DRENTORTOR-514085 format. One record per atom (N, C-alpha, C): residue number from 1; residue in three letters; atom name; y, x, z. Coordinates in nm, 3 decimals. Each point is the difference from the previous one (the first is absolute). Example, Ala and Ser with C-alpha at 12.3 -4.5 7.8 and 13.67 -1.06 7.14 Angstrom:
<nodes>
+------+-------+------+---------+---------+---------+
| pavo | marke | pami |      py |      px |      pz |
+------+-------+------+---------+---------+---------+
|    1 |   Ala |    N |  -0.569 |   1.319 |   0.780 |
|    1 |   Ala |   CA |   0.119 |  -0.089 |   0.000 |
|    1 |   Ala |    C |   0.120 |   0.090 |   0.000 |
|    2 |   Ser |    N |   0.105 |  -0.035 |  -0.072 |
|    2 |   Ser |   CA |   0.119 |   0.082 |   0.006 |
|    2 |   Ser |    C |   0.109 |  -0.077 |   0.073 |
+------+-------+------+---------+---------+---------+
</nodes>
This chain:
<nodes>
+------+-------+------+---------+---------+---------+
| pavo | marke | pami |      py |      px |      pz |
+------+-------+------+---------+---------+---------+
|    1 |   Unk |    N |  12.816 |  12.333 |  11.254 |
|    1 |   Unk |   CA |   0.139 |   0.000 |   0.040 |
|    1 |   Unk |    C |   0.084 |   0.069 |  -0.108 |
|    2 |   Unk |    N |   0.118 |  -0.054 |  -0.020 |
|    2 |   Unk |   CA |   0.093 |   0.061 |  -0.094 |
|    2 |   Unk |    C |   0.074 |   0.112 |   0.073 |
|    3 |   Unk |    N |   0.074 |   0.085 |  -0.073 |
|    3 |   Unk |   CA |   0.071 |   0.110 |   0.066 |
|    3 |   Unk |    C |   0.097 |  -0.045 |   0.109 |
|    4 |   Unk |    N |   0.054 |  -0.123 |  -0.011 |
|    4 |   Unk |   CA |   0.093 |  -0.046 |   0.103 |
|    4 |   Unk |    C |  -0.071 |  -0.066 |   0.118 |
|    5 |   Unk |    N |  -0.135 |   0.001 |   0.002 |
|    5 |   Unk |   CA |  -0.076 |  -0.050 |   0.112 |
|    5 |   Unk |    C |  -0.036 |  -0.148 |  -0.007 |
|    6 |   Unk |    N |   0.033 |  -0.066 |  -0.110 |
|    6 |   Unk |   CA |  -0.033 |  -0.142 |  -0.014 |
|    6 |   Unk |    C |  -0.131 |  -0.016 |  -0.075 |
|    7 |   Unk |    N |  -0.057 |  -0.119 |   0.009 |
|    7 |   Unk |   CA |  -0.123 |  -0.029 |  -0.075 |
|    7 |   Unk |    C |   0.035 |  -0.024 |  -0.146 |
|    8 |   Unk |    N |  -0.081 |   0.051 |  -0.094 |
|    8 |   Unk |   CA |   0.030 |  -0.024 |  -0.140 |
|    8 |   Unk |    C |  -0.024 |  -0.146 |  -0.038 |
|    9 |   Unk |    N |   0.077 |  -0.048 |  -0.096 |
|    9 |   Unk |   CA |  -0.024 |  -0.133 |  -0.054 |
|    9 |   Unk |    C |  -0.125 |   0.007 |  -0.086 |
|   10 |   Unk |    N |  -0.062 |  -0.114 |  -0.035 |
|   10 |   Unk |   CA |  -0.119 |   0.005 |  -0.085 |
|   10 |   Unk |    C |   0.025 |   0.076 |  -0.130 |
|   11 |   Unk |    N |   0.116 |  -0.018 |  -0.063 |
|   11 |   Unk |   CA |   0.029 |   0.071 |  -0.125 |
|   11 |   Unk |    C |   0.006 |   0.151 |   0.023 |
|   12 |   Unk |    N |   0.062 |   0.042 |   0.112 |
|   12 |   Unk |   CA |   0.008 |   0.143 |   0.030 |
|   12 |   Unk |    C |  -0.137 |   0.057 |   0.032 |
|   13 |   Unk |    N |  -0.084 |  -0.079 |   0.064 |
|   13 |   Unk |   CA |  -0.132 |   0.047 |   0.040 |
|   13 |   Unk |    C |  -0.091 |   0.021 |  -0.120 |
|   14 |   Unk |    N |   0.015 |  -0.081 |  -0.102 |
|   14 |   Unk |   CA |  -0.090 |   0.009 |  -0.114 |
|   14 |   Unk |    C |   0.055 |   0.083 |  -0.113 |
|   15 |   Unk |    N |   0.126 |   0.035 |   0.002 |
|   15 |   Unk |   CA |   0.060 |   0.079 |  -0.105 |
|   15 |   Unk |    C |   0.062 |  -0.088 |  -0.107 |
|   16 |   Unk |    N |   0.044 |   0.063 |  -0.108 |
|   16 |   Unk |   CA |   0.070 |  -0.075 |  -0.104 |
|   16 |   Unk |    C |  -0.093 |  -0.096 |  -0.074 |
|   17 |   Unk |    N |   0.059 |  -0.105 |  -0.054 |
|   17 |   Unk |   CA |  -0.075 |  -0.095 |  -0.082 |
|   17 |   Unk |    C |   0.027 |   0.032 |  -0.146 |
|   18 |   Unk |    N |  -0.107 |   0.005 |  -0.077 |
|   18 |   Unk |   CA |   0.009 |   0.029 |  -0.143 |
|   18 |   Unk |    C |  -0.058 |  -0.119 |  -0.074 |
|   19 |   Unk |    N |   0.067 |  -0.043 |  -0.106 |
|   19 |   Unk |   CA |  -0.048 |  -0.116 |  -0.077 |
|   19 |   Unk |    C |   0.001 |   0.032 |  -0.149 |
|   20 |   Unk |    N |  -0.085 |  -0.072 |  -0.073 |
|   20 |   Unk |   CA |  -0.006 |   0.016 |  -0.145 |
|   20 |   Unk |    C |  -0.059 |  -0.127 |  -0.061 |
|   21 |   Unk |    N |   0.020 |  -0.014 |  -0.129 |
|   21 |   Unk |   CA |  -0.060 |  -0.109 |  -0.078 |
|   21 |   Unk |    C |  -0.067 |   0.063 |  -0.120 |
|   22 |   Unk |    N |  -0.115 |  -0.054 |  -0.038 |
|   22 |   Unk |   CA |  -0.072 |   0.055 |  -0.115 |
|   22 |   Unk |    C |  -0.067 |  -0.114 |  -0.076 |
|   23 |   Unk |    N |   0.005 |   0.008 |  -0.132 |
|   23 |   Unk |   CA |  -0.062 |  -0.101 |  -0.085 |
|   23 |   Unk |    C |  -0.150 |   0.025 |  -0.008 |
|   24 |   Unk |    N |  -0.079 |  -0.104 |   0.019 |
|   24 |   Unk |   CA |  -0.146 |   0.010 |  -0.015 |
|   24 |   Unk |    C |  -0.031 |  -0.015 |  -0.149 |
|   25 |   Unk |    N |  -0.043 |   0.109 |  -0.061 |
|   25 |   Unk |   CA |  -0.028 |  -0.002 |  -0.144 |
|   25 |   Unk |    C |  -0.148 |  -0.016 |  -0.032 |
|   26 |   Unk |    N |  -0.083 |   0.010 |   0.101 |
|   26 |   Unk |   CA |  -0.144 |  -0.021 |  -0.022 |
|   26 |   Unk |    C |  -0.019 |  -0.145 |  -0.043 |
|   27 |   Unk |    N |  -0.061 |  -0.024 |  -0.117 |
|   27 |   Unk |   CA |  -0.013 |  -0.137 |  -0.049 |
|   27 |   Unk |    C |  -0.076 |  -0.094 |   0.094 |
|   28 |   Unk |    N |  -0.092 |   0.054 |   0.079 |
|   28 |   Unk |   CA |  -0.076 |  -0.084 |   0.092 |
|   28 |   Unk |    C |   0.066 |  -0.008 |   0.138 |
|   29 |   Unk |    N |   0.114 |   0.065 |   0.018 |
|   29 |   Unk |   CA |   0.073 |  -0.007 |   0.126 |
|   29 |   Unk |    C |  -0.064 |   0.082 |   0.110 |
|   30 |   Unk |    N |   0.030 |  -0.039 |   0.120 |
|   30 |   Unk |   CA |  -0.050 |   0.070 |   0.120 |
|   30 |   Unk |    C |  -0.118 |  -0.078 |   0.054 |
|   31 |   Unk |    N |  -0.116 |   0.017 |  -0.063 |
|   31 |   Unk |   CA |  -0.121 |  -0.070 |   0.043 |
|   31 |   Unk |    C |  -0.074 |   0.085 |   0.104 |
|   32 |   Unk |    N |  -0.122 |  -0.038 |   0.032 |
|   32 |   Unk |   CA |  -0.073 |   0.059 |   0.113 |
|   32 |   Unk |    C |  -0.009 |   0.153 |  -0.003 |
|   33 |   Unk |    N |  -0.049 |   0.056 |  -0.109 |
|   33 |   Unk |   CA |  -0.021 |   0.145 |  -0.005 |
|   33 |   Unk |    C |   0.130 |   0.079 |   0.020 |
|   34 |   Unk |    N |   0.107 |  -0.030 |  -0.076 |
|   34 |   Unk |   CA |   0.122 |   0.076 |   0.024 |
|   34 |   Unk |    C |   0.065 |  -0.032 |   0.135 |
|   35 |   Unk |    N |  -0.022 |  -0.119 |   0.053 |
|   35 |   Unk |   CA |   0.054 |  -0.032 |   0.133 |
|   35 |   Unk |    C |  -0.062 |   0.090 |   0.106 |
|   36 |   Unk |    N |  -0.129 |   0.023 |  -0.012 |
|   36 |   Unk |   CA |  -0.068 |   0.089 |   0.095 |
|   36 |   Unk |    C |   0.051 |   0.143 |  -0.018 |
|   37 |   Unk |    N |   0.018 |   0.044 |  -0.125 |
|   37 |   Unk |   CA |   0.053 |   0.134 |  -0.025 |
|   37 |   Unk |    C |   0.141 |   0.014 |   0.057 |
|   38 |   Unk |    N |   0.083 |  -0.102 |  -0.019 |
|   38 |   Unk |   CA |   0.137 |   0.005 |   0.050 |
|   38 |   Unk |    C |   0.001 |   0.010 |   0.152 |
|   39 |   Unk |    N |  -0.083 |  -0.078 |   0.067 |
|   39 |   Unk |   CA |  -0.001 |   0.004 |   0.146 |
|   39 |   Unk |    C |  -0.056 |   0.133 |   0.050 |
|   40 |   Unk |    N |  -0.096 |   0.055 |  -0.072 |
|   40 |   Unk |   CA |  -0.054 |   0.131 |   0.040 |
|   40 |   Unk |    C |   0.109 |   0.107 |  -0.011 |
|   41 |   Unk |    N |   0.078 |  -0.005 |  -0.107 |
|   41 |   Unk |   CA |   0.111 |   0.093 |  -0.016 |
|   41 |   Unk |    C |   0.104 |  -0.022 |   0.110 |
|   42 |   Unk |    N |   0.032 |  -0.126 |   0.028 |
|   42 |   Unk |   CA |   0.097 |  -0.031 |   0.105 |
|   42 |   Unk |    C |  -0.044 |   0.055 |   0.136 |
|   43 |   Unk |    N |  -0.130 |  -0.010 |   0.027 |
|   43 |   Unk |   CA |  -0.053 |   0.047 |   0.129 |
|   43 |   Unk |    C |   0.008 |   0.152 |   0.014 |
|   44 |   Unk |    N |   0.022 |   0.071 |  -0.110 |
|   44 |   Unk |   CA |   0.009 |   0.146 |   0.007 |
|   44 |   Unk |    C |   0.137 |   0.046 |   0.053 |
|   45 |   Unk |    N |   0.090 |  -0.094 |   0.023 |
|   45 |   Unk |   CA |   0.133 |   0.031 |   0.052 |
|   45 |   Unk |    C |   0.016 |  -0.056 |   0.141 |
|   46 |   Unk |    N |   0.079 |   0.068 |   0.080 |
|   46 |   Unk |   CA |   0.028 |  -0.046 |   0.136 |
|   46 |   Unk |    C |   0.102 |  -0.114 |   0.000 |
|   47 |   Unk |    N |   0.080 |  -0.008 |  -0.103 |
|   47 |   Unk |   CA |   0.106 |  -0.101 |  -0.008 |
|   47 |   Unk |    C |  -0.056 |  -0.141 |   0.009 |
|   48 |   Unk |    N |   0.083 |  -0.090 |   0.051 |
|   48 |   Unk |   CA |  -0.032 |  -0.142 |  -0.003 |
|   48 |   Unk |    C |   0.039 |  -0.050 |  -0.139 |
|   49 |   Unk |    N |  -0.096 |  -0.054 |  -0.074 |
|   49 |   Unk |   CA |   0.023 |  -0.042 |  -0.139 |
|   49 |   Unk |    C |  -0.017 |  -0.149 |  -0.014 |
|   50 |   Unk |    N |   0.095 |  -0.061 |  -0.071 |
|   50 |   Unk |   CA |  -0.004 |  -0.144 |  -0.026 |
|   50 |   Unk |    C |   0.019 |  -0.022 |  -0.150 |
|   51 |   Unk |    N |  -0.065 |  -0.102 |  -0.053 |
|   51 |   Unk |   CA |   0.014 |  -0.036 |  -0.141 |
|   51 |   Unk |    C |   0.014 |  -0.152 |  -0.012 |
|   52 |   Unk |    N |   0.056 |  -0.043 |  -0.112 |
|   52 |   Unk |   CA |   0.008 |  -0.142 |  -0.030 |
|   52 |   Unk |    C |   0.032 |  -0.017 |  -0.148 |
|   53 |   Unk |    N |  -0.042 |  -0.111 |  -0.057 |
|   53 |   Unk |   CA |   0.046 |  -0.032 |  -0.135 |
|   53 |   Unk |    C |   0.149 |  -0.032 |   0.008 |
|   54 |   Unk |    N |   0.073 |   0.032 |  -0.104 |
|   54 |   Unk |   CA |   0.144 |  -0.025 |   0.000 |
|   54 |   Unk |    C |   0.032 |  -0.147 |   0.023 |
|   55 |   Unk |    N |  -0.087 |  -0.089 |  -0.046 |
|   55 |   Unk |   CA |   0.025 |  -0.144 |   0.011 |
|   55 |   Unk |    C |  -0.030 |  -0.056 |   0.139 |
|   56 |   Unk |    N |  -0.052 |   0.081 |   0.090 |
|   56 |   Unk |   CA |  -0.032 |  -0.048 |   0.135 |
|   56 |   Unk |    C |   0.089 |   0.071 |   0.103 |
|   57 |   Unk |    N |   0.026 |  -0.069 |   0.109 |
|   57 |   Unk |   CA |   0.085 |   0.056 |   0.104 |
|   57 |   Unk |    C |  -0.077 |   0.076 |   0.107 |
|   58 |   Unk |    N |  -0.128 |  -0.033 |   0.019 |
|   58 |   Unk |   CA |  -0.077 |   0.057 |   0.109 |
|   58 |   Unk |    C |  -0.066 |   0.132 |  -0.039 |
|   59 |   Unk |    N |   0.021 |   0.100 |   0.084 |
|   59 |   Unk |   CA |  -0.063 |   0.131 |  -0.018 |
|   59 |   Unk |    C |  -0.141 |  -0.003 |   0.056 |
|   60 |   Unk |    N |  -0.090 |   0.081 |  -0.058 |
|   60 |   Unk |   CA |  -0.134 |   0.016 |   0.055 |
|   60 |   Unk |    C |  -0.026 |   0.148 |   0.023 |
|   61 |   Unk |    N |  -0.092 |   0.028 |   0.088 |
|   61 |   Unk |   CA |  -0.039 |   0.137 |   0.033 |
|   61 |   Unk |    C |  -0.070 |   0.063 |  -0.119 |
|   62 |   Unk |    N |   0.057 |   0.107 |  -0.054 |
|   62 |   Unk |   CA |  -0.059 |   0.067 |  -0.117 |
|   62 |   Unk |    C |  -0.131 |   0.070 |   0.033 |
|   63 |   Unk |    N |  -0.035 |   0.009 |   0.127 |
|   63 |   Unk |   CA |  -0.124 |   0.065 |   0.040 |
|   63 |   Unk |    C |  -0.112 |  -0.100 |   0.023 |
|   64 |   Unk |    N |   0.025 |  -0.127 |  -0.032 |
|   64 |   Unk |   CA |  -0.099 |  -0.107 |   0.018 |
|   64 |   Unk |    C |  -0.050 |  -0.048 |  -0.136 |
|   65 |   Unk |    N |  -0.124 |   0.036 |  -0.038 |
|   65 |   Unk |   CA |  -0.051 |  -0.043 |  -0.131 |
|   65 |   Unk |    C |   0.005 |  -0.151 |  -0.018 |
|   66 |   Unk |    N |  -0.035 |  -0.075 |   0.103 |
|   66 |   Unk |   CA |  -0.001 |  -0.146 |  -0.010 |
|   66 |   Unk |    C |   0.141 |  -0.054 |  -0.027 |
|   67 |   Unk |    N |   0.098 |   0.049 |   0.073 |
|   67 |   Unk |   CA |   0.138 |  -0.046 |  -0.017 |
|   67 |   Unk |    C |   0.053 |   0.035 |  -0.139 |
|   68 |   Unk |    N |  -0.032 |   0.119 |  -0.048 |
|   68 |   Unk |   CA |   0.048 |   0.043 |  -0.131 |
|   68 |   Unk |    C |  -0.064 |  -0.085 |  -0.110 |
|   69 |   Unk |    N |  -0.130 |  -0.028 |   0.010 |
|   69 |   Unk |   CA |  -0.067 |  -0.083 |  -0.101 |
|   69 |   Unk |    C |   0.056 |  -0.142 |  -0.001 |
|   70 |   Unk |    N |   0.035 |  -0.052 |   0.117 |
|   70 |   Unk |   CA |   0.051 |  -0.137 |   0.009 |
|   70 |   Unk |    C |   0.136 |  -0.017 |  -0.070 |
|   71 |   Unk |    N |   0.068 |   0.111 |  -0.031 |
|   71 |   Unk |   CA |   0.128 |  -0.011 |  -0.070 |
|   71 |   Unk |    C |  -0.018 |  -0.051 |  -0.143 |
|   72 |   Unk |    N |  -0.117 |   0.026 |  -0.058 |
|   72 |   Unk |   CA |  -0.033 |  -0.046 |  -0.135 |
|   72 |   Unk |    C |   0.104 |   0.042 |  -0.104 |
|   73 |   Unk |    N |   0.036 |   0.128 |   0.004 |
|   73 |   Unk |   CA |   0.095 |   0.053 |  -0.097 |
|   73 |   Unk |    C |  -0.062 |   0.002 |  -0.139 |
|   74 |   Unk |    N |   0.076 |  -0.039 |  -0.097 |
|   74 |   Unk |   CA |  -0.047 |  -0.001 |  -0.139 |
|   74 |   Unk |    C |   0.076 |   0.105 |  -0.080 |
|   75 |   Unk |    N |  -0.055 |   0.035 |  -0.114 |
|   75 |   Unk |   CA |   0.072 |   0.088 |  -0.091 |
|   75 |   Unk |    C |   0.135 |  -0.062 |  -0.034 |
|   76 |   Unk |    N |   0.105 |   0.079 |   0.005 |
|   76 |   Unk |   CA |   0.135 |  -0.050 |  -0.024 |
|   76 |   Unk |    C |   0.076 |  -0.036 |   0.125 |
|   77 |   Unk |    N |  -0.069 |  -0.012 |   0.114 |
|   77 |   Unk |   CA |   0.067 |  -0.025 |   0.128 |
|   77 |   Unk |    C |   0.062 |   0.129 |   0.051 |
|   78 |   Unk |    N |   0.099 |  -0.014 |   0.087 |
|   78 |   Unk |   CA |   0.062 |   0.115 |   0.064 |
|   78 |   Unk |    C |  -0.050 |   0.011 |   0.143 |
|   79 |   Unk |    N |  -0.045 |   0.119 |   0.036 |
|   79 |   Unk |   CA |  -0.047 |   0.030 |   0.135 |
|   79 |   Unk |    C |   0.114 |   0.067 |   0.076 |
|   80 |   Unk |    N |   0.034 |  -0.057 |   0.115 |
|   80 |   Unk |   CA |   0.102 |   0.060 |   0.087 |
|   80 |   Unk |    C |  -0.071 |   0.077 |   0.110 |
|   81 |   Unk |    N |   0.049 |   0.118 |   0.030 |
|   81 |   Unk |   CA |  -0.059 |   0.086 |   0.103 |
|   81 |   Unk |    C |   0.107 |   0.039 |   0.100 |
|   82 |   Unk |    N |  -0.041 |   0.014 |   0.124 |
|   82 |   Unk |   CA |   0.090 |   0.043 |   0.106 |
|   82 |   Unk |    C |  -0.080 |   0.081 |   0.100 |
|   83 |   Unk |    N |   0.055 |   0.112 |   0.043 |
|   83 |   Unk |   CA |  -0.069 |   0.085 |   0.097 |
|   83 |   Unk |    C |   0.099 |   0.054 |   0.101 |
|   84 |   Unk |    N |  -0.049 |   0.023 |   0.120 |
|   84 |   Unk |   CA |   0.082 |   0.065 |   0.103 |
|   84 |   Unk |    C |  -0.088 |   0.100 |   0.073 |
|   85 |   Unk |    N |   0.062 |   0.107 |   0.042 |
|   85 |   Unk |   CA |  -0.073 |   0.106 |   0.067 |
|   85 |   Unk |    C |   0.029 |   0.134 |  -0.062 |
|   86 |   Unk |    N |  -0.058 |   0.103 |   0.059 |
|   86 |   Unk |   CA |   0.029 |   0.137 |  -0.041 |
|   86 |   Unk |    C |  -0.029 |   0.028 |  -0.147 |
|   87 |   Unk |    N |  -0.110 |  -0.055 |  -0.054 |
|   87 |   Unk |   CA |  -0.036 |   0.027 |  -0.139 |
|   87 |   Unk |    C |   0.022 |  -0.121 |  -0.091 |
|   88 |   Unk |    N |   0.097 |  -0.082 |   0.036 |
|   88 |   Unk |   CA |   0.026 |  -0.124 |  -0.074 |
|   88 |   Unk |    C |   0.033 |   0.026 |  -0.148 |
|   89 |   Unk |    N |   0.085 |   0.096 |  -0.026 |
|   89 |   Unk |   CA |   0.040 |   0.028 |  -0.139 |
|   89 |   Unk |    C |  -0.120 |   0.044 |  -0.084 |
|   90 |   Unk |    N |  -0.083 |   0.086 |   0.056 |
|   90 |   Unk |   CA |  -0.119 |   0.046 |  -0.073 |
|   90 |   Unk |    C |  -0.098 |  -0.114 |  -0.023 |
|   91 |   Unk |    N |  -0.013 |  -0.087 |   0.100 |
|   91 |   Unk |   CA |  -0.092 |  -0.113 |  -0.012 |
|   91 |   Unk |    C |   0.043 |  -0.095 |  -0.110 |
|   92 |   Unk |    N |   0.129 |  -0.035 |  -0.001 |
|   92 |   Unk |   CA |   0.050 |  -0.091 |  -0.103 |
|   92 |   Unk |    C |  -0.013 |   0.064 |  -0.138 |
|   93 |   Unk |    N |   0.035 |   0.127 |  -0.012 |
|   93 |   Unk |   CA |  -0.011 |   0.069 |  -0.128 |
|   93 |   Unk |    C |  -0.144 |   0.001 |  -0.051 |
|   94 |   Unk |    N |  -0.095 |   0.022 |   0.090 |
|   94 |   Unk |   CA |  -0.141 |   0.004 |  -0.039 |
|   94 |   Unk |    C |  -0.049 |  -0.137 |  -0.045 |
|   95 |   Unk |    N |   0.040 |  -0.106 |   0.070 |
|   95 |   Unk |   CA |  -0.043 |  -0.135 |  -0.038 |
|   95 |   Unk |    C |   0.065 |  -0.045 |  -0.129 |
|   96 |   Unk |    N |   0.126 |   0.038 |  -0.023 |
|   96 |   Unk |   CA |   0.066 |  -0.033 |  -0.126 |
|   96 |   Unk |    C |  -0.072 |   0.071 |  -0.115 |
|   97 |   Unk |    N |  -0.027 |   0.130 |   0.016 |
|   97 |   Unk |   CA |  -0.068 |   0.076 |  -0.105 |
|   97 |   Unk |    C |  -0.139 |  -0.058 |  -0.029 |
|   98 |   Unk |    N |  -0.071 |  -0.037 |   0.105 |
|   98 |   Unk |   CA |  -0.133 |  -0.059 |  -0.014 |
|   98 |   Unk |    C |   0.006 |  -0.131 |  -0.080 |
|   99 |   Unk |    N |   0.099 |  -0.082 |   0.030 |
|   99 |   Unk |   CA |   0.017 |  -0.127 |  -0.071 |
|   99 |   Unk |    C |   0.038 |   0.025 |  -0.146 |
|  100 |   Unk |    N |   0.089 |   0.096 |  -0.023 |
|  100 |   Unk |   CA |   0.039 |   0.034 |  -0.136 |
|  100 |   Unk |    C |  -0.114 |   0.055 |  -0.083 |
|  101 |   Unk |    N |  -0.100 |   0.057 |   0.066 |
|  101 |   Unk |   CA |  -0.119 |   0.052 |  -0.070 |
|  101 |   Unk |    C |  -0.107 |  -0.110 |  -0.016 |
|  102 |   Unk |    N |   0.042 |  -0.125 |   0.011 |
|  102 |   Unk |   CA |  -0.094 |  -0.113 |  -0.011 |
|  102 |   Unk |    C |  -0.113 |   0.008 |   0.101 |
|  103 |   Unk |    N |   0.035 |   0.046 |   0.119 |
|  103 |   Unk |   CA |  -0.097 |   0.008 |   0.111 |
|  103 |   Unk |    C |  -0.118 |   0.092 |  -0.033 |
|  104 |   Unk |    N |   0.026 |   0.099 |  -0.085 |
|  104 |   Unk |   CA |  -0.102 |   0.099 |  -0.041 |
|  104 |   Unk |    C |  -0.124 |  -0.064 |  -0.060 |
|  105 |   Unk |    N |   0.018 |  -0.112 |  -0.068 |
|  105 |   Unk |   CA |  -0.116 |  -0.066 |  -0.063 |
|  105 |   Unk |    C |  -0.015 |   0.049 |  -0.143 |
+------+-------+------+---------+---------+---------+
</nodes>
C-alpha cells in the first residue's frame, strides 16, 4: 500500500527503471562463456534485468543464459540494458562495467 492507502502501480512496486547502452568490444561477441558469466552477475542482484541488442525490439531476461545466448551479439554490436527494482542502478552499472571489460575474458 502507498501512503495514501492505494495499491501501488507496477512501476511504483518495482522502483525506478534504469537503462544504459554499451558497445560490445569483445571481438568474439557475447558467446556461451561470457553469456553465462553475464547471467551469473545479473542473478546477484534483486532487480529485474532485461537486455537486448540495439537492433532488436524484444527484451530478454538477463538472468536466463539461454535467452542471452540466443541474442547472438557480435563484437561491434550495442547491448541495451534495462533494470527495475531497489538495486537497479547498481545492477546496470555492474553489467555495463562487465561488458566494457570484455566480459573478463
